[in-house]
C-alpha positions as CSV (number, residue, x, y, z in Angstrom):
1,M,43.2,13.2,-172.9
2,E,46.3,12.1,-170.8
3,K,48.2,11.7,-174.1
4,L,47.9,15.5,-174.8
5,S,50.7,16.2,-172.3
6,V,53.1,13.6,-173.5
7,I,55.4,15.9,-175.6
8,V,54.9,19.1,-173.7
9,F,58.4,18.7,-172.2
10,V,59.9,18.8,-175.8
11,L,57.9,21.8,-176.9
12,S,58.0,23.8,-173.7
13,F,60.4,26.5,-175.2
14,Y,57.8,27.5,-177.8
15,P,55.7,30.5,-177.0
16,I,52.0,30.0,-177.7
17,V,50.9,33.3,-179.1
18,N,47.7,35.1,-179.5
19,A,47.3,38.2,-181.6
20,G,45.3,39.8,-178.8
21,S,41.7,41.1,-178.4
22,G,39.3,39.8,-181.0
23,S,41.5,37.1,-182.4
24,H,41.9,33.3,-182.1
25,S,44.6,30.9,-183.1
26,L,45.1,27.2,-183.9
27,W,48.6,25.8,-183.6
28,V,50.0,22.4,-184.4
29,L,53.1,21.3,-182.4
30,A,54.7,18.3,-184.0
31,T,57.7,16.2,-182.9
32,Y,59.6,13.6,-184.9
33,I,62.2,11.5,-183.0
34,T,64.8,9.0,-184.2
35,G,66.7,6.8,-181.8
36,E,65.7,4.7,-178.8
37,T,63.1,6.5,-176.6
38,P,59.9,5.5,-174.7
39,F,57.9,7.9,-176.9
40,P,56.2,7.4,-180.3
41,E,58.3,8.3,-183.4
42,F,55.9,11.0,-184.3
43,T,53.5,13.0,-182.0
44,V,51.3,16.0,-182.5
45,V,49.5,18.4,-180.0
46,V,46.9,20.8,-181.4
47,M,46.2,24.0,-179.5
48,L,43.2,26.3,-179.8
49,D,44.5,29.6,-178.4
50,D,46.1,28.1,-175.2
51,I,43.8,25.1,-174.8
52,Q,44.9,21.6,-175.9
53,V,42.2,20.2,-178.2
54,A,43.7,17.2,-180.0
55,Y,46.5,14.7,-180.0
56,Y,47.9,12.3,-182.6
57,D,50.8,9.8,-182.6
58,S,52.3,7.4,-185.1
59,N,51.5,4.4,-182.8
60,D,47.7,4.8,-182.7
61,K,47.4,6.8,-186.0
62,Q,44.1,8.0,-184.7
63,P,43.4,11.7,-183.6
64,V,42.2,12.0,-180.1
65,Y,40.0,15.1,-179.5
66,R,39.2,17.0,-176.4
67,G,35.9,16.0,-174.8
68,Q,33.4,13.3,-175.9
69,H,33.1,12.0,-179.5
70,I,29.8,12.4,-181.3
71,K,29.7,10.3,-184.4
72,D,28.4,12.5,-187.1
73,K,29.4,13.7,-190.6
74,T,31.2,16.8,-189.1
75,E,33.4,14.5,-187.0
76,D,34.1,12.3,-190.0
77,E,35.2,15.3,-192.0
78,E,37.3,16.5,-189.1
79,A,39.0,13.1,-188.8
80,Q,39.7,13.0,-192.5
81,D,41.3,16.5,-192.4
82,G,43.4,15.4,-189.4
83,D,44.5,12.2,-191.0
84,Y,45.4,14.0,-194.2
85,L,47.3,16.9,-192.5
86,F,49.1,14.7,-189.9
87,G,50.0,12.2,-192.6
88,I,51.7,14.9,-194.7
89,M,53.5,16.3,-191.7
90,Y,54.7,12.8,-190.6
91,Q,56.1,12.0,-194.1
92,G,57.6,15.4,-194.6
93,M,59.4,15.5,-191.2
94,K,60.7,12.0,-191.7
95,E,62.2,13.0,-195.0
96,R,63.6,16.2,-193.6
97,S,65.1,14.3,-190.6
98,F,66.9,11.9,-193.0
99,E,68.3,14.9,-195.0
100,L,69.6,16.6,-191.8
101,K,71.1,13.5,-190.3
102,H,72.9,12.7,-193.6
103,N,74.0,16.3,-194.0
104,F,75.5,16.4,-190.5
105,N,76.7,12.8,-190.5
106,L,74.6,11.9,-187.5
107,T,74.2,8.1,-187.0
108,D,73.9,7.4,-183.3
109,G,71.9,8.8,-180.4
110,V,68.5,10.5,-180.3
111,Q,67.7,13.2,-182.9
112,V,64.6,15.4,-182.5
113,Q,63.0,17.5,-185.2
114,Q,60.1,19.8,-184.3
115,R,57.6,21.8,-186.3
116,W,55.4,24.6,-185.2
117,T,52.7,25.6,-187.7
118,G,49.3,27.2,-187.5
119,C,47.1,30.2,-188.2
120,E,45.4,33.2,-186.6
121,M,42.0,34.6,-187.4
122,V,40.6,38.0,-186.5
123,D,37.1,38.3,-185.0
124,N,35.3,38.8,-188.3
125,G,36.5,35.4,-189.5
126,E,39.2,36.6,-191.8
127,P,42.6,35.0,-191.7
128,A,45.3,37.1,-190.2
129,L,48.5,35.0,-190.1
130,F,50.0,31.7,-191.1
131,M,53.3,30.5,-189.7
132,F,55.5,27.4,-190.4
133,K,58.7,26.9,-188.4
134,N,61.2,24.0,-187.9
135,I,63.7,23.4,-185.2
136,F,66.3,20.6,-185.1
137,N,67.5,19.1,-181.8
138,G,66.0,22.0,-179.9
139,I,68.9,24.3,-180.8
140,F,69.3,24.7,-184.6
141,K,66.8,26.7,-186.5
142,D,65.7,25.1,-189.7
143,Y,63.5,26.8,-192.3
144,A,60.5,29.0,-191.6
145,I,57.6,30.7,-193.4
146,Y,55.6,33.7,-192.2
147,Y,52.6,34.8,-194.1
148,N,50.3,37.7,-193.0
149,I,48.0,37.8,-196.1
150,T,49.6,40.9,-197.5
151,H,53.2,39.5,-197.8
152,I,55.1,36.3,-197.2
153,T,58.6,35.9,-195.7
154,Y,60.9,32.9,-196.2
155,D,63.7,32.0,-193.8
156,A,65.7,29.1,-195.1
157,G,68.0,29.0,-192.1
158,K,71.6,27.9,-192.4
159,M,71.3,24.1,-192.1
160,L,70.6,23.1,-195.7
161,Q,70.5,24.8,-199.0
162,G,67.7,27.4,-199.2
163,W,64.8,27.6,-201.7
164,D,65.1,29.2,-205.1
165,E,62.3,31.4,-206.5
166,M,60.5,28.5,-208.1
167,A,60.4,26.6,-204.9
168,Q,59.1,29.6,-203.0
169,A,56.4,30.2,-205.6
170,Y,55.3,26.6,-205.2
171,Q,55.3,26.9,-201.4
172,R,53.2,30.0,-201.5
173,T,50.6,28.4,-203.9
174,V,50.2,25.4,-201.6
175,L,50.0,27.6,-198.5
176,E,47.3,29.9,-199.9
177,N,45.2,27.2,-201.5
178,V,45.6,24.2,-199.2
179,Y,47.2,24.8,-195.8
180,L,45.7,28.2,-194.9
181,P,42.1,27.4,-195.9
182,M,42.3,24.0,-194.1
183,C,43.7,25.7,-190.9
184,I,41.1,28.4,-190.8
185,K,38.3,25.9,-191.4
186,S,39.6,23.7,-188.5
187,L,40.0,26.8,-186.3
188,K,36.4,27.8,-186.8
189,R,35.3,24.3,-186.1
190,F,37.2,24.0,-182.9
191,L,36.2,27.5,-181.9
192,K,32.5,26.6,-182.2
193,R,32.9,23.5,-180.1
194,E,35.1,25.1,-177.4
195,K,33.6,28.6,-177.3
196,N,32.4,28.3,-173.7
197,I,36.0,27.8,-172.7
198,V,38.0,30.0,-175.0
199,M,35.5,32.9,-175.0
200,G,35.5,33.1,-171.2
201,K,37.2,36.0,-169.4
202,V,38.4,36.0,-165.8
203,P,39.9,39.3,-164.5
204,P,43.3,39.2,-162.8
205,R,43.8,39.9,-159.1
206,L,46.8,42.1,-158.5
207,R,49.3,42.3,-155.6
208,L,52.4,44.3,-154.9
209,I,54.6,42.2,-152.7
210,K,57.6,43.5,-150.9
211,K,60.0,41.4,-148.8
212,E,63.4,42.0,-147.3
213,V,66.3,40.3,-149.0
214,S,70.1,40.5,-148.7
215,G,71.2,44.1,-149.4
216,G,67.7,45.6,-149.6
217,F,64.1,44.8,-150.6
218,Q,62.5,42.9,-153.5
219,V,59.4,44.5,-155.0
220,S,57.2,42.1,-156.9
221,C,54.2,42.6,-159.1
222,L,51.9,39.6,-159.1
223,A,48.9,39.1,-161.3
224,F,47.0,35.8,-160.8
225,G,43.8,34.0,-161.5
226,F,43.3,35.5,-165.0
227,Y,42.1,34.1,-168.3
228,P,43.0,34.3,-171.2
229,R,46.7,34.2,-170.8
230,H,47.5,37.5,-172.7
231,I,48.1,40.3,-170.1
232,N,50.1,43.5,-169.9
233,L,51.8,43.8,-166.5
234,T,54.1,46.8,-165.8
235,L,56.1,47.9,-162.8
236,L,56.4,51.7,-162.7
237,R,58.9,53.7,-160.6
238,D,57.7,57.3,-160.1
239,G,55.3,56.9,-163.0
240,Q,58.0,55.6,-165.4
241,P,58.2,51.9,-166.5
242,V,61.1,50.0,-165.0
243,A,63.3,48.6,-167.8
244,E,62.7,44.9,-168.5
245,Q,66.4,44.1,-168.0
246,E,66.1,45.2,-164.4
247,L,63.3,42.8,-163.7
248,T,63.3,39.1,-163.1
249,G,60.4,36.7,-164.0
250,G,57.9,37.8,-166.6
251,E,56.8,34.4,-167.8
252,V,53.0,33.6,-167.9
253,L,52.5,30.3,-166.0
254,P,49.4,28.1,-165.5
255,S,47.9,28.2,-162.1
256,G,46.6,24.6,-162.2
257,D,42.9,25.7,-162.2
258,G,42.7,26.7,-165.9
259,N,43.8,30.2,-165.2
260,Y,47.2,31.9,-165.3
261,Q,49.6,33.9,-163.2
262,L,52.5,36.3,-163.9
263,R,55.2,37.8,-161.6
264,K,57.7,40.5,-162.3
265,S,60.3,41.4,-159.5
266,L,62.7,44.2,-158.9
267,K,65.5,44.3,-156.3
268,V,65.8,47.6,-154.5
269,S,69.1,48.3,-152.7
270,T,69.3,49.7,-149.2
271,E,70.6,53.0,-150.5
272,E,67.8,53.3,-153.1
273,L,65.2,52.3,-150.4
274,K,66.0,55.4,-148.4
275,K,64.8,57.6,-151.3
276,R,61.1,58.4,-151.7
277,H,60.2,56.4,-154.8
278,N,56.6,55.4,-155.6
279,Y,56.4,51.9,-157.1
280,T,53.2,51.1,-158.9
281,C,52.0,47.7,-160.3
282,T,49.6,48.2,-163.3
283,A,47.8,45.5,-165.3
284,S,45.6,45.6,-168.4
285,H,43.6,42.6,-169.5
286,L,40.8,41.7,-171.9
287,S,38.5,41.2,-169.0
288,L,39.0,44.8,-167.6
289,D,37.5,48.0,-168.8
290,N,40.2,50.0,-166.9
291,K,43.7,49.2,-165.6
292,L,44.3,47.8,-162.2
293,D,46.9,49.7,-160.0
294,V,48.6,48.9,-156.7
295,S,51.2,51.3,-155.3
296,W,53.8,51.5,-152.5
297,E,56.0,54.4,-151.6
298,S,59.5,53.5,-150.3
299,G,61.0,55.7,-147.6
300,A,57.5,56.9,-146.6
301,E,57.0,53.4,-145.0
302,R,60.0,53.9,-142.8
303,V,58.6,57.3,-141.7
304,H,55.3,55.7,-140.9
305,L,57.0,53.0,-138.9
306,S,59.0,55.6,-137.0
307,T,55.9,57.6,-136.2
308,L,54.1,54.4,-135.2
309,S,57.0,53.5,-132.9
310,V,56.8,56.9,-131.2
311,L,53.1,56.6,-130.7
312,L,53.5,53.2,-129.2
313,V,56.2,54.5,-126.7
314,L,53.9,57.4,-125.7
315,L,51.0,54.9,-125.2
316,M,53.2,52.7,-123.0
317,I,54.2,55.7,-120.9
318,V,50.6,56.7,-120.5
319,I,49.6,53.2,-119.5
320,L,52.5,52.9,-117.0
321,L,51.6,56.4,-115.5
322,G,48.0,55.4,-115.2
323,I,49.0,52.1,-113.4
324,F,51.3,54.1,-111.0
325,I,48.5,56.6,-110.2
326,C,46.0,53.8,-109.6
327,V,48.4,51.9,-107.3
328,K,49.2,55.1,-105.4
329,R,45.5,56.0,-104.9
330,R,44.8,52.5,-103.8
331,R,47.6,52.6,-101.2
332,S,46.3,56.1,-100.0
333,N,42.8,54.8,-99.7
334,T,44.0,51.8,-97.7
335,A,46.0,54.0,-95.3
336,S,43.0,56.3,-94.8
337,Q,40.7,53.4,-94.1
338,T,43.2,52.0,-91.5
339,K,43.3,55.4,-89.7
340,L,39.6,55.6,-89.6
341,A,39.4,52.1,-88.2
342,N,41.9,53.0,-85.5
343,V,39.9,56.2,-84.6
344,D,36.7,54.2,-84.3
345,A,38.5,51.6,-82.1
346,N,39.8,54.4,-79.8
347,V,36.4,56.0,-79.5
348,S,34.7,52.7,-78.7
349,E,37.3,52.0,-76.0
350,E,36.8,55.5,-74.4
351,I,33.0,55.0,-74.4
352,N,33.4,51.6,-72.7
353,L,35.7,53.1,-70.0
354,S,33.3,55.9,-69.3
355,S,30.5,53.5,-68.8
356,D,32.5,51.4,-66.4
357,S,33.4,54.6,-64.3
358,E,29.7,55.6,-63.9
359,T,28.9,52.1,-62.7
């Protein structure tokens, strides 16, 4: 499955979405490249929710699926569907790329056309969404289709002439009767095969991290070790959500162990730090029955530190006083013992002298 990561760098700007609790999605991320590159002309990565499950390229022309192959009729049907769908995409993107290059008079260099298409299904097995979106050279938006069963939206973009009503009607007919049923069927098939992975739930661990930076403090909410990737992480100030434009971060990232992490940070100035604000990190996730909360009160921490400093000073004074008293008592005891020794010596000497006189 090493090939599954070949074109991730090209598609990294695409958000892989999931409708939330009780839904699953299947997304096909395709790239068509013209020009000299070390990559195949056409590549496809298939994602079940946020798990890579298949790969295809124009060199091998053979879908590679996650895990071991079991040769049976189901797999044959799956391979046929994959060959059919990927073949249509390959030809369609090749033709579209030719149109775009001709329209913009592009002859030299590398040109990249990308397509993001797929479907979402709610928990009862009913389709919820189909989407079809094209991007050219990673910058220019080409045409797109959004279909949520009740209505359909076309966005022809501004690159080439848009579709007329007849073309839109044709696209809707093909979508409803070919692409959407095929996508939902493939989604159910992948979901059955990978249910132990995609159905798993790992609760997040939550930390509120504060560190000193230039001009104040940085307060960070960190949620890590959770699966699936969908999570709501909010930083509250005195019970009110901090505006997103004040925060940095906010991107869900893989942890390297199959789970995910998310960090949101807020810079708090020295002046603001002096005020008594309560900062709370709160997270909600599919694996949790209740929200997770971690809090910190600014200003109060400085009071606590001052109180602790006073207590430490008092403790040092007590210790030093105790040492002084112990040393003084030890010296006093030593002097007393010396006096007693001298008295004993004098008495002994007098006794000896008295004995000598009687003799």
